[in-house]
C-alpha angles and dihedrals in degrees: 000000000000120000121244101238101158094120090046090057092049094048106042099059090058092047093047093053092045093049091047091049094050092046091053091048092230120174097224132057119238091200092065098246094144132226093310091060091044090055093043092053091043092053091049094049093045092049090050092052093046092047093049091053091048090049089055091053092047096045097085088055089050091236130135119219089252093052090047089052092052092049092050091050091051093046088055091049092063127204096333091060123202138277110259092237090054091052089057090053092051097048118118091221130029114258113190094199108047091155093061091045090053090045090058093048091048092049089055091051094246097119140019127211131203144154117278111253093222098044118023091197090068122081114206124202123207132190117243127226088251091058091045090057091045091053092045088056091051098046097085098039091050093046089049090050092052090050089050093046099046111006093095089068093069129226097282095050092044091053091048092048092048090051093048092049091048090051091049090053095045099047117142112263 
């Protein structure tokens, strides 16, 4: 009995051309998606490249970019730490299982968690001295990476890019 693959045949040619186009890093979309799609694909590809380079810098510390983000948030929170729900709100990327992520960091001795004294329903996370030293050792390599990744754009273009990205994120629904 033959399979009905009509939709498959209609779908795959578009996907193949899109994948080829993204892989080549072209500035225009063969599928006719317009400049919005070009920018969308460009942002995704650029984010992937930047994240991969960050992952390489964080690898010797055995940290993922998400774990690094949590530790930086907690370092900024100071001695009082931060409610776990608030950490989730401050994350750069959405992590559906913050509890498990915090479990791993706590198991490694990089954070502590405890009930809030004023509201026992709230669990607060705090960075440990060990994690503070780990982050301090990563500060310069990460800053150097960002200069390598984006410094060639110059201050004016970086400010413009940051503003355009902010406007794209904060568009009216």
